[in-house]
N, C-alpha and C positions, 0 to 999 in steps of 0.2 A: 623625626618619625615617631608616631605613637607606639608605645610598647604594650603588647597584649599581656593580660594577667597571667596566662599560663606560660611556663617555660618549656624546654624540650620534654617530650613525652618519654618516660622511662619504659623499658621493656620488662614487664613483670609477669609472673604466672597468673593468668586470669581465673576468675570464678565466673562461670556462665550464668547470665541472667537473661530472661526474655522479657522485653518491654515493648510497648507501643508508644510511639511519639506522634504528636501532631505533625503534619507535613511541614508546616512553617518552622517548627523547631528543628526538624531534620535538615531543611534547607539551610538554616542558620549554622548548624553544626558542620555541614559540608563546607560552607564559606569560611567559617572560623578555622577549620582544618587546613584549608587552602592558604589562608593568610598566615597562620602560624608556621606552616611548612616553609613558606617564602621567607618569613622573618627570621626563622631559626636555621635555615639552610638544610632542613631535613627533607626527606622524600614525602610524598603525599601522605597526609594523616587522615585516616578514615574516622567517621563520626564515632564509631564504637570505642575508639582509643581515646577520645576526648572526654567521655562521660565520667570516668573514674577520677581523672585529675581535676575536673571541674567540681565534682561533688566534694572531693578532698579539700579543695581550696575554699569552697563555700562553707563547709563545716569548720575549717580552721579559722575562718574569719567571723564566725557566728559567736558572738560573746556569750549569749545566753546558753547556747549549747556547751561551750567550754566550761562555763561556770557550773552548770548542772552536772556535767560529766565529771568534773573534779570534786563534786560533792560540797562546794562552798555555798550552795543555795539551800534553803530550808526544805524545799520540796524536790523530789527526784522525778516529778512528773511535769512534762512540758505543758504549760497552760496556753490557751489561745491568746494572741495579742489583744490588748484592750484598745478600743477605739478612742 
């Protein structure tokens, strides 16, 4: 069986944000939550609970972000990717 990138969702005190998502992204989040719940044996996972762990994982695996955050790059400003 294929393993999803996210593990069990921790219950943490949230900070409220209001965002708008494209309908297709919302549908994918609903499906991801359904699959993750099935894989991890958890109850249904609502899309709002997925966003923070997904962003956390994204930032943790972004090498440029980590390098700049740790101050090992010469510039502290993110520059657009070059083609």
